[in-house]
N, C-alpha and C positions, 0 to 999 in steps of 0.2 A: 504494500500500500504506500502510495506517495506521501512523503512527510511534508507537513506544512511548517512554515518558519516560526510561527508564534503560537506555541502550544497552549491550550487552555489549562487552567488549574484543574486539579483532580475533579473528575466528572461526578456529580451527585448520583447516588444509586437508590432512588426511592422505590417503593414497591410498585410493580406494574399496575396500571389503571385498568379496571375491568370495563369492557364495552357497555354502553347503556343498553337498557332493555330494548329489544327489537332491532339491535344493530345488525345482527346476522341476517335477519329477514330483509333489511334494507339493502344489505350487500347483495343478497340473492336477487333482489328486484332489479338491480343494475347488471346482473349477469356475472357476479363475482362470488365465488365460494371459497372460503379459507378454513383450514382446520384449526383446532384449538391451539396448537403450538404457534401458528402464525398469528392468531389473534392475541396470544399472550405477548409475543414479540412486539406487535404493534402497540400494545398497552405499555410495555417497557419503554419503547422509544418515546411515546407520548409523555410518559411521566418524567423522563429525563429532559425532554424539550421544555416542558412547563417549569421544571425546577431550574434549569439553566437560564430560562427567560427572566428570572429574577436578577440575573447578573448582566445580561445583555438583551438587546431588543431583537428577539427572534420571531415573536408573534404578538399580535394585538389581542388574540383570543386566549383568555386565561381560565375560563370555565371548562373543566374536563369534558363534560357531556357535549358542550358546544364544539370543542376541539375535535372530538371523535367525528362529528358531522361535517364541520367546515374544512377540516384538514384531511383526516383519514378517509372518510367516505369520498370526499372530493378527489383524492389521489387514486383511490381504488376503482373509481369509475373508468379508469384507463385500462384496467386488467383485461376486460373482454376484447379490447382493441388490440391486445398483444397476442391473441390466439394464433395468428398467422406467423408469429415470430418464433423461430425454432430455438431449441436449447443451444447454448454456446454463442448466441447472438450478442451484439453489443448495443447498449443504450446509453446515451449521454443526456443528462439533465442540466440545462443551462440556467444559471442564476438560482441555484438550489436554496439559498437562504438557510432556513432551519431544516431543510431536507424534504420538503414537499414539492413534487410527488416522488422524487427519486428513491428515498429510503423506504417508504411503504411498498413501492414496486419491487425493490430489491428483496424485501421480505416475502412478498407474494410470489415472486419468480426467482428463486435462488439459482435457477439454471441459466440465467442470463447475466452477463457482466454489466455492471452499472457504474458509470463515471459521473461523479457529481462535480459540477463546475461552479465554484463560488469564489469570487475575487477578494471578498473581505476576509482577512486573515483569521480573525477571531471566530467567525462563523464557520470557516473551513476547518479550523481546529476542532470545533464542536462536532462537525459532521464526521471527521476522522475518529474522534474519541468515541462517539456513540456507535459507529459502525464496528469498531474494535470491541466495545463492551457487549454488543449483541452478537458477536461472532459472525458478522456478515463478510465472509471471505470474498464475495463477489462484488464488493464495493471498493472503488478507488476515488480519492478526492484530489482535485486539481485546484489549487489556490491561485488561479490566474484568470484573466479576462478572456471571454470567448473569442474576441477579436485576435488576441495573441495566439491562442491555441489553433485558430484557423489558418495561421501562417505556417503551421508545422505539420507533423505527420497525422494529426487527428482529422484533418479535412478529408471528407469522404470515407471515414473509417467506421461508420455506425449504421446499423439497420434501423435504429429508432432514435429520434431526438424528442425530448419533452421540455416544456417550459410552462411556468405558472406565475402569473402576476409579475411579469418582468417588464413588458412594454407593449405598446400597441403593435398590431401585426405588421404595419409598415416598417417599424424599426426592428421587430423581432425576426422577420423572415431572413434578413441577411446574417443574423446571429445564430440561426438554427439550421436552416436548410443546407448550407454548405458542409455541415458535419455528416450529411447522409451519403451513403453509397448509392449508386443507381438503383432505383426502385424502392428506396427506403422511405419510412413513414415519419412525418412530423405530427406529434400529438400535442396540440397547444391548448391549454386550459384558459378559457376566456369567460367573460360575463355575458350579460344580456345583449350587449351591443356587438356581438361577434360578426353579424352580417354587415353592419356599417364599417367595421374594421376591414373585413374582407374586400369590400368595394374599394376602399382606400388603398389596399395593398396589392390590387390587381397587377399593376405594372411590375412590382417587385417579384411576384410569382413567376411571371413570364421571363424576367431577367435571370432568375435562378432555376429555371427549367423545372418548376413545381406546378402541380395542379391541385385544385381544391376537390377532394373526393366527396366529402360530406361534412356536415356539422351535426354533432350528436348532442341532443339536449340531455342534461343530467339533473338530479335533484338540487345541485348547487350552482349550475351555470351551463356552459356550453363547451364542447371539445371540438376544435377545428382540426380536421384531419387533412393533411396535405401529403402528396406523394411526389418524390423526385423522379423525374423521367428516367426510364430504364437505361437509355443511352442518349 
């Protein structure tokens, strides 16, 4: 796992948070089914996120039941869209922040390699520490800007790229699509104005040889699904 330059002080180890009543049913309603071990790992991650949030600004959501909905359910709505992604594939999460959606996806899909891109050193240190604490051997943290990484070997190296709450699509497309190999998927978590942002980003899609496949409504927003041209 890539080391970051400014390590976090010792990571708190609170008891894992239990999912709120009905959470498993809500997961099933969006096409995601996780076993008890994965749900416990998600609760462990969320407990650490909220504990460290008292030291740094990782999330504005501090109520555990609300965080299960707004963060974990929001991230896990991407799981069914990964059905076509085979074991051994690579996913990059741009602007990971506190780890959403990258860390929940790494828990849900331990068979794929997940790279978390977060340029803020303290946040990157948290991501690395929590991945190590949870034993997520499929997670790597890169404490660099996406623009910098795209000038190196990671350009065109991934089957999937994700991003949530990073920027409007017109700014986000150049930061995400170039990470994709031909035929790769961009899964971009947006709000209710996704269609407005798509119209604005139209010229950027053409420039980066990407097409809009569909927009998936979720209980917490919209997922814009883009695909990079095969060749």
